[in-house]
RODO-2510 file (C-alpha; in nm, 4 decimals, decimal comma):
residues 371
     n   res          X          Y          Z
     1     m     4,9386     4,4683    -3,9253
     2     s     4,8297     4,3361    -4,2926
     3     s     5,1461     4,1313    -4,3157
     4     g     5,0510     3,9812    -3,9722
     5     a     4,7059     3,8770    -4,0801
     6     g     4,8681     3,7227    -4,3786
     7     k     5,0861     3,4887    -4,1938
     8     l     4,8227     3,3980    -3,9847
     9     v     4,5897     3,3261    -4,2934
    10     t     4,8783     3,1039    -4,4263
    11     s     4,9541     2,9218    -4,1045
    12     r     4,5947     2,8433    -4,0952
    13     s     4,5881     2,7308    -4,4520
    14     e     4,8527     2,4971    -4,3810
    15     l     4,6591     2,3176    -4,1257
    16     n     4,5579     1,9512    -4,2019
    17     i     4,2728     1,8276    -4,0320
    18     e     4,3396     1,4743    -4,1120
    19     d     4,6488     1,5015    -3,8856
    20     y     4,4238     1,5475    -3,6026
    21     l     4,2118     1,2409    -3,6662
    22     p     4,2726     0,9034    -3,6072
    23     s     4,3882     0,6563    -3,8210
    24     g     4,1191     0,4581    -4,0406
    25     s     4,2099     0,1268    -3,8796
    26     s     4,1061     0,2807    -3,5192
    27     i     3,7893     0,3880    -3,6300
    28     e     3,5134     0,1290    -3,5742
    29     e     3,1844     0,1470    -3,7619
    30     p     2,8786     0,1147    -3,5807
    31     r     2,7463    -0,2418    -3,5460
    32     g     2,3642    -0,2489    -3,6294
    33     k     2,1467     0,0462    -3,5029
    34     l     2,2122     0,2474    -3,2042
    35     r     2,0155     0,1452    -2,9015
    36     l     1,8098     0,3222    -2,6537
    37     l     2,0298     0,1368    -2,3803
    38     d     2,3276     0,2830    -2,5742
    39     l     2,1873     0,6603    -2,5192
    40     i     2,1069     0,6091    -2,1750
    41     d     2,4280     0,4741    -2,0915
    42     i     2,6215     0,7746    -2,2658
    43     s     2,3920     1,0485    -2,1801
    44     p     2,3536     1,1899    -1,8150
    45     t     2,0589     1,3664    -1,8948
    46     l     1,8570     1,0733    -2,0416
    47     t     1,9585     0,8436    -1,7579
    48     e     1,8231     1,1242    -1,5111
    49     a     1,5220     1,1337    -1,7172
    50     a     1,4765     0,7521    -1,6900
    51     g     1,5275     0,7883    -1,3304
    52     a     1,2689     1,0634    -1,2641
    53     i     1,0024     0,8517    -1,4706
    54     i     1,0847     0,5680    -1,2344
    55     d     1,0454     0,7543    -0,9309
    56     d     0,7263     0,9281    -1,0454
    57     s     0,5912     0,5712    -1,1266
    58     f     0,6602     0,4916    -0,7482
    59     t     0,5844     0,7906    -0,5936
    60     r     0,2144     0,7894    -0,7424
    61     c     0,1308     0,4716    -0,5611
    62     f     0,1557     0,6884    -0,2406
    63     k     0,0061     1,0235    -0,3261
    64     s    -0,3592     1,1219    -0,2434
    65     n    -0,5649     1,2669    -0,4752
    66     p    -0,7396     1,5714    -0,3568
    67     p    -1,0984     1,6181    -0,5108
    68     e    -1,1358     1,9039    -0,7574
    69     p    -1,2614     2,2013    -0,5648
    70     w    -1,6604     2,2837    -0,6667
    71     n    -1,6956     2,6082    -0,4673
    72     w    -1,5301     2,8447    -0,7331
    73     n    -1,8446     3,0551    -0,8017
    74     i    -2,0960     3,2603    -0,6215
    75     y    -2,3679     3,0082    -0,6514
    76     l    -2,1749     2,7377    -0,5134
    77     f    -2,0048     2,8825    -0,2510
    78     p    -2,2875     2,9631     0,0008
    79     l    -2,4018     2,5695    -0,0600
    80     w    -2,0516     2,4493    -0,0072
    81     c    -2,0094     2,6385     0,3468
    82     f    -2,3607     2,5129     0,4326
    83     g    -2,2045     2,1539     0,4014
    84     v    -1,8915     2,2624     0,6032
    85     v    -2,1312     2,3735     0,8748
    86     v    -2,3417     2,0382     0,8616
    87     r    -2,0484     1,8181     0,8586
    88     y    -1,8313     2,0162     1,1388
    89     c    -2,1269     2,1749     1,3736
    90     i    -2,3654     1,8384     1,3496
    91     l    -2,2572     1,5160     1,1881
    92     f    -1,9148     1,5386     1,3634
    93     p    -2,0485     1,6022     1,7488
    94     l    -2,3317     1,3264     1,6705
    95     r    -2,0366     1,1026     1,5409
    96     c    -1,8218     1,1475     1,8483
    97     l    -2,1078     1,0952     2,0995
    98     t    -2,1832     0,7585     1,8797
    99     l    -1,7813     0,6739     1,9070
   100     a    -1,7832     0,7529     2,2769
   101     f    -2,0912     0,5537     2,3595
   102     g    -1,9606     0,2337     2,1872
   103     w    -1,6394     0,3016     2,3645
   104     f    -1,8513     0,3147     2,7134
   105     i    -2,0194    -0,0208     2,6228
   106     f    -1,7128    -0,1897     2,5082
   107     l    -1,4699    -0,0951     2,8330
   108     s    -1,7584    -0,1617     3,0529
   109     t    -1,7993    -0,5244     2,9314
   110     f    -1,4591    -0,6062     2,7923
   111     i    -1,2589    -0,5282     3,1464
   112     p    -1,4815    -0,7504     3,3643
   113     v    -1,4951    -1,0404     3,1020
   114     h    -1,1063    -0,9902     3,0233
   115     s    -1,0417    -1,0006     3,4139
   116     l    -1,2827    -1,2580     3,5522
   117     l    -1,2911    -1,5283     3,2843
   118     k    -0,9339    -1,6096     3,2744
   119     g    -0,9844    -1,9718     3,3655
   120     q    -1,2425    -2,0057     3,0910
   121     d    -1,0685    -1,9442     2,7797
   122     k    -1,3204    -2,0502     2,5310
   123     l    -1,5970    -1,8628     2,6748
   124     r    -1,3849    -1,5375     2,7044
   125     k    -1,2433    -1,5591     2,3775
   126     n    -1,5827    -1,5804     2,2216
   127     i    -1,7342    -1,2710     2,4320
   128     e    -1,3999    -1,0913     2,3501
   129     r    -1,4344    -1,1525     1,9491
   130     v    -1,7966    -1,0316     1,9516
   131     l    -1,6626    -0,7204     2,1302
   132     v    -1,3948    -0,6251     1,8840
   133     e    -1,6616    -0,6707     1,6140
   134     m    -1,8963    -0,4360     1,7753
   135     i    -1,6514    -0,1428     1,8705
   136     c    -1,5222    -0,1674     1,4900
   137     s    -1,9075    -0,1421     1,3944
   138     f    -1,9218     0,1850     1,6157
   139     f    -1,6059     0,3188     1,4173
   140     v    -1,7510     0,2471     1,0897
   141     g    -2,0796     0,4299     1,2161
   142     s    -1,8748     0,7167     1,3303
   143     w    -1,7625     0,8002     0,9598
   144     t    -2,1228     0,7003     0,8649
   145     g    -1,9460     0,3897     0,6721
   146     v    -2,1381     0,2425     0,3836
   147     v    -1,9875    -0,0847     0,3207
   148     k    -2,1008    -0,3412     0,0815
   149     y    -1,9615    -0,7067     0,1371
   150     h    -1,9549    -0,9584    -0,1438
   151     g    -1,9096    -1,3380    -0,1241
   152     p    -1,9468    -1,5855     0,1778
   153     r    -1,8201    -1,4335     0,5194
   154     p    -1,5018    -1,5740     0,6655
   155     s    -1,4953    -1,8641     0,8855
   156     i    -1,2703    -2,0142     1,1256
   157     r    -1,0786    -2,2979     0,9938
   158     p    -0,7146    -2,4207     1,0485
   159     k    -0,4566    -2,3849     0,7541
   160     q    -0,5986    -2,0750     0,5969
   161     v    -0,4959    -1,7017     0,5637
   162     y    -0,6660    -1,3902     0,4351
   163     v    -0,4713    -1,1570     0,2136
   164     a    -0,6009    -0,8107     0,1164
   165     n    -0,4872    -0,4784    -0,0568
   166     h    -0,3985    -0,2027     0,1847
   167     t    -0,4891     0,1486     0,1884
   168     s    -0,5332     0,2444     0,5461
   169     m    -0,5413     0,1116     0,8874
   170     i    -0,9112     0,1335     0,8521
   171     d    -0,9186    -0,1609     0,6221
   172     f    -0,8451    -0,3620     0,9445
   173     i    -1,1744    -0,2005     1,0826
   174     v    -1,4028    -0,2575     0,7986
   175     l    -1,3073    -0,6392     0,7836
   176     e    -1,3168    -0,6438     1,1687
   177     q    -1,6641    -0,5385     1,2039
   178     m    -1,7699    -0,8666     1,0054
   179     t    -1,4918    -1,1064     1,1349
   180     a    -1,2772    -1,1025     1,4283
   181     f    -0,9521    -1,1486     1,2228
   182     a    -0,6158    -1,2016     1,3828
   183     v    -0,4208    -0,9444     1,1994
   184     i    -0,0360    -0,8859     1,1396
   185     m     0,0190    -0,5189     1,1641
   186     q     0,2921    -0,2860     1,2298
   187     k     0,3640    -0,1590     1,5864
   188     h     0,2293     0,1845     1,6376
   189     p     0,3137     0,4471     1,9186
   190     g     0,0533     0,6164     2,1153
   191     w    -0,3048     0,5226     2,1822
   192     v    -0,3079     0,3058     1,8921
   193     g    -0,0228     0,1326     2,0287
   194     l    -0,1883     0,0849     2,3592
   195     l    -0,4881    -0,0850     2,1967
   196     q    -0,2622    -0,3067     2,0108
   197     s    -0,1039    -0,4212     2,3242
   198     t    -0,4096    -0,4750     2,5274
   199     i    -0,7527    -0,5024     2,3169
   200     l    -0,6520    -0,6493     1,9963
   201     e    -0,4040    -0,8865     2,1511
   202     s    -0,7015    -1,0814     2,2884
   203     v    -0,7884    -1,1678     1,9450
   204     g    -0,4637    -1,2885     1,8439
   205     c    -0,2947    -1,0234     1,6794
   206     i     0,0605    -0,9987     1,5858
   207     w     0,2747    -0,7163     1,5939
   208     f     0,6113    -0,6407     1,4413
   209     n     0,8567    -0,3476     1,4084
   210     r     0,9804    -0,3080     1,0692
   211     s     1,3110    -0,1860     1,1737
   212     e     1,4079    -0,4856     1,3632
   213     a     1,5386    -0,7705     1,1434
   214     k     1,4797    -1,0104     1,4513
   215     d     1,1116    -0,9605     1,4265
   216     r     1,0899    -1,1304     1,1011
   217     e     1,1839    -1,4763     1,2541
   218     i     0,9640    -1,4240     1,5485
   219     v     0,6614    -1,3193     1,3271
   220     a     0,7079    -1,6154     1,0705
   221     r     0,7196    -1,8833     1,3630
   222     k     0,4048    -1,7044     1,5359
   223     l     0,2349    -1,7260     1,1755
   224     r     0,3250    -2,0807     1,1422
   225     d     0,1753    -2,1529     1,4928
   226     h    -0,1255    -1,9749     1,4292
   227     v    -0,2642    -2,1075     1,1141
   228     q    -0,2177    -2,4913     1,2934
   229     g    -0,4765    -2,3710     1,5381
   230     a    -0,8243    -2,4985     1,5071
   231     d    -0,9904    -2,2446     1,7546
   232     n    -0,7667    -1,9110     1,6402
   233     n    -0,9312    -1,6670     1,4485
   234     p    -0,8993    -1,6229     1,0768
   235     l    -0,5399    -1,4691     1,0128
   236     l    -0,5377    -1,1641     0,8138
   237     i    -0,2270    -1,0305     0,6316
   238     f    -0,1871    -0,7212     0,4430
   239     p     0,1033    -0,8486     0,1995
   240     e     0,2071    -0,5174     0,0561
   241     g     0,3568    -0,4242     0,3612
   242     t     0,2237    -0,0462     0,3326
   243     c    -0,0638     0,1700     0,2480
   244     v    -0,1204     0,2334    -0,1054
   245     n    -0,3479     0,5044    -0,2529
   246     n    -0,6257     0,2514    -0,3744
   247     n    -0,5504     0,3170    -0,7583
   248     y    -0,2405     0,0522    -0,7406
   249     t    -0,0941    -0,2864    -0,5758
   250     v     0,2720    -0,3015    -0,5202
   251     m     0,4400    -0,6215    -0,5097
   252     f     0,3205    -0,8803    -0,2301
   253     k     0,5476    -1,0001    -0,0037
   254     k     0,5868    -1,3947    -0,0154
   255     g     0,5631    -1,4748     0,3723
   256     a     0,1817    -1,5339     0,3646
   257     f     0,2046    -1,7768     0,0461
   258     e     0,5063    -2,0014     0,2228
   259     l     0,2911    -2,1215     0,4992
   260     g     0,1471    -2,4177     0,2736
   261     c    -0,2370    -2,3455     0,3578
   262     t    -0,5328    -2,1916     0,1480
   263     v    -0,5047    -1,8365     0,0691
   264     c    -0,8203    -1,6412     0,0771
   265     p    -0,7879    -1,3177    -0,1053
   266     i    -1,0162    -1,0007    -0,0221
   267     a    -1,0039    -0,6929    -0,2600
   268     i    -1,1177    -0,3645    -0,0951
   269     k    -1,2194    -0,0598    -0,3224
   270     y    -1,3265     0,2598    -0,1474
   271     n    -1,5111     0,5384    -0,3437
   272     k    -1,3732     0,8710    -0,3214
   273     i    -1,6889     1,0618    -0,4104
   274     f    -1,6879     1,1673    -0,0433
   275     v    -1,3396     1,1208     0,0976
   276     d    -1,0194     0,9775     0,0074
   277     a    -0,9434     0,7027     0,2521
   278     f    -0,6003     0,6684     0,1662
   279     w    -0,3889     0,7026     0,4817
   280     n    -0,0237     0,8909     0,4064
   281     s     0,1377     0,7715     0,7543
   282     r     0,4454     0,9988     0,6709
   283     k     0,2425     1,2921     0,6571
   284     q    -0,0521     1,2389     0,8712
   285     s    -0,1026     1,0871     1,2188
   286     f    -0,3971     0,8245     1,2384
   287     t    -0,5774     1,0516     1,4549
   288     m    -0,5937     1,3447     1,2288
   289     h    -0,6561     1,0710     0,9517
   290     l    -0,9725     0,9500     1,1755
   291     l    -1,0779     1,3257     1,2215
   292     q    -1,0539     1,3508     0,8519
   293     l    -1,3155     1,0639     0,8057
   294     m    -1,5256     1,1941     1,0585
   295     t    -1,5663     1,5241     0,9176
   296     s    -1,6594     1,3741     0,5651
   297     w    -1,9911     1,3001     0,4392
   298     a    -1,9448     0,9382     0,4444
   299     v    -1,6929     0,6490     0,3630
   300     v    -1,8215     0,4478     0,0957
   301     c    -1,6397     0,1097     0,0231
   302     e    -1,6969    -0,2422    -0,1341
   303     v    -1,5096    -0,5494    -0,0220
   304     w    -1,5164    -0,8712    -0,2392
   305     y    -1,4341    -1,2086    -0,0741
   306     l    -1,2722    -1,3848    -0,3429
   307     e    -1,2228    -1,7694    -0,4012
   308     p    -0,9738    -1,9465    -0,2002
   309     q    -0,6257    -2,0167    -0,3804
   310     t    -0,4000    -2,3022    -0,3289
   311     i    -0,0279    -2,3273    -0,4544
   312     r    -0,0334    -2,5016    -0,8113
   313     p     0,2513    -2,7987    -0,8761
   314     g     0,5795    -2,6212    -0,9596
   315     e     0,4464    -2,2791    -0,8882
   316     t     0,6962    -2,0897    -0,6433
   317     a     0,5789    -1,8755    -0,3381
   318     i     0,6433    -1,5448    -0,5544
   319     e     0,4448    -1,6699    -0,8337
   320     f     0,1465    -1,7748    -0,6203
   321     a     0,1731    -1,4253    -0,4721
   322     e     0,1364    -1,2507    -0,8225
   323     r    -0,1527    -1,4950    -0,9108
   324     v    -0,3132    -1,3808    -0,6050
   325     r    -0,2303    -0,9919    -0,6390
   326     d    -0,3722    -1,0204    -1,0000
   327     m    -0,7195    -1,1696    -0,8650
   328     i    -0,7472    -0,8628    -0,6532
   329     s    -0,6138    -0,6019    -0,8770
   330     l    -0,8531    -0,7227    -1,1510
   331     r    -1,1587    -0,7444    -0,8794
   332     a    -1,0753    -0,3920    -0,7196
   333     g    -0,9902    -0,2102    -1,0590
   334     l    -0,6430    -0,1371    -0,9672
   335     k    -0,3136    -0,1017    -1,1556
   336     k    -0,0295    -0,3459    -1,0976
   337     v     0,3116    -0,1791    -1,0373
   338     p     0,6490    -0,3742    -0,9977
   339     w     0,7732    -0,1991    -0,6751
   340     d     0,8437    -0,3006    -0,3381
   341     g     0,6363    -0,1114    -0,0881
   342     y     0,9158    -0,1010     0,1816
   343     l     1,1157     0,1199    -0,0617
   344     k     0,8710     0,3858     0,0710
   345     y     1,0382     0,3939     0,4027
   346     s     1,4004     0,3631     0,2488
   347     r     1,5721     0,5091    -0,0752
   348     p     1,7214     0,2111    -0,3036
   349     s     2,1026     0,1969    -0,3454
   350     s     2,2405     0,3355    -0,6540
   351     k     2,2784    -0,0340    -0,7829
   352     h     1,9409    -0,0800    -0,7280
   353     s     1,8211     0,2207    -0,9115
   354     e     2,0716     0,1549    -1,2031
   355     r     1,9179    -0,2059    -1,2340
   356     k     1,5390    -0,0284    -1,2623
   357     q     1,6561     0,2250    -1,5125
   358     q     1,8423    -0,0462    -1,7220
   359     s     1,5019    -0,2692    -1,7025
   360     f     1,2924     0,0511    -1,7889
   361     a     1,5020     0,0997    -2,0856
   362     e     1,4758    -0,2593    -2,2146
   363     s     1,0997    -0,2483    -2,1707
   364     l     1,0622     0,1121    -2,3534
   365     l     1,2789    -0,0368    -2,6295
   366     a     1,0661    -0,3372    -2,6659
   367     r     0,7558    -0,0974    -2,6859
   368     l     0,9305     0,1024    -2,9650
   369     e     1,0429    -0,1461    -3,1793
   370     e     0,6747    -0,3385    -3,1505
   371     k     0,5567    -0,0204    -3,2880
***
């Protein structure tokens, strides 16, 4: 046993570690300092971490922020229970009656006007415009909406388009009660789709299906035709293309900024003291969203009609869109993020994710070098 151990020790001592190393000419000296990009390229863990940070910065734009619970002790809990009784057993029935009364007045007037005045288009459109504004006011009243408007009220003029940040479908209702806009909106199923195809088409609204590529060309043509009409209702577009949680703004689509007309920005900011107005359409139907609003204390909102903008010489449509987004974000106190809102509906490809990770790494490296 001892002789075997001696042979083993001898064989180990005879090993030369230099025999297992590459020659000096094949070893490359590091050129400059190691970059963060190099670490991300060679480390799957760092790559996953960068991807997780990117995903988090994207998904936080579409997350609702539930209020902090305040019924956590024996003194506050009875007060909270009293509030629940008031909201669900008193306010909610009254709001339902208010909305039902509004629908009764609206339908008893809209149906005869729409059917009997087909030969008098101008009169019919004016009456329908007033009726749509009225029913939207009843909707806002059913939430005990407290909306404060700043700036001049929109007017009917050719070659102008209004753009606004988008939090929920109620953005349209909040703006529509003041001015009967013709809005560009995703086609919805159910009772919302029925309203879209009947009542809202009377004010010139344009619908599209996000999954249909042909709809983009049709909508683009309808947009160009609509903004040329002197008697058409003002055109309203939500260029983010999806609902964002009113803390951020995602990239604006450039379609509204390629029409060669004046762009009128609108900034909308909801106060979350009573309810979060953000509608997460992937987790909640619009009916449930309305019930949430109708069982809250109130919907508090501010709307700013900002100074109209025109494209500057040498400015591209994308740069124009970003400039308008800057105005809206600044006025409403929202954070800008460099994301396409359509990624909410479809996951990006691996190549797109790699480019975003690379871009993130470069920006992070630049910040570290500045410090």
